[in-house]
N, C-alpha and C positions, 0 to 999 in steps of 0.2 A: 662507066660509071661503077661504082665499086661502093659497096656496104660493111660496115662491120656492125657487129652486134657485140654487146658483152649481156650476155644473159644474168651474171651478179648482180646488176644493178639494172637488168631490164631499161637498156639505153642502148640508141644504135646512130651510127653517122655515117651520114650517104656522100660521097666524093662525087662533086660533080666535075673537077678538075683532076687529071692528071696524078698529079704531085700537090701535095699542100704542104711546103715546109715548114718548119719550124719558125714563127714568126710572120708567116706570110697572109695570115689574117688580122685586117687591118682594124676591121668594124664585127660586130656582133650583135645584130639585131633582132631581139627575143619577140614571138610572135605574143600577142593578147594572151596569157594564159585564160583567161575568164572568155574568150570568143571560145575557146576551143575544148576549156577544161583540163588544160595538161600543160606541157613545156615543150617549145619548137624553138631552136635557135637556128637563126640564118648566118653565116660567115661568109663575109665580103674580103677580097682582097683589095689593095691601094689603090687598083683602077675601078674599082666600084665593080668588078665580077662579081656573081655569087659562085663561091666554091665548094660550100658544103652546107650541109644540114644535119643539125643535131635533133635528135627525136629523143624526148625521155619520155618513158613509160609507152616503150617501144610497141610492146606487144600489144597495145591499147590502141596505135594508130597506124601499124605497118600490117602487110598481109604475113601471116604465116611464111608462106615461101621465099620474103623476103629475109625473113631472121634465122633460115638455114645457115649451118655452118658454111657450107658449099653452096654457092649462087651463083647466075651467069655473071660474066663482065659488061 
C-alpha cells in the first residue's frame, strides 16, 4: 500500500494495487458525501477489484501519520 498526499489541495490517494496505469481505472464510485460530510471516491479496475481510494479533505479523515511525506510502504 502506498499513499500520496498533496497538502496544497488537502487530497490523498491510497494505492491498493502495486501499480495503477493510466486508464486502468474503469469505474469510480463516490461515497455518499452526506453520510461522511466529505468526499471519498473508490476506484475499481475492469475486473471489479478495488485499486485505489481518493480522499478529499484528507486531513479531516486520515491520521497525520499517513499524511507525512515519508511513510511506510
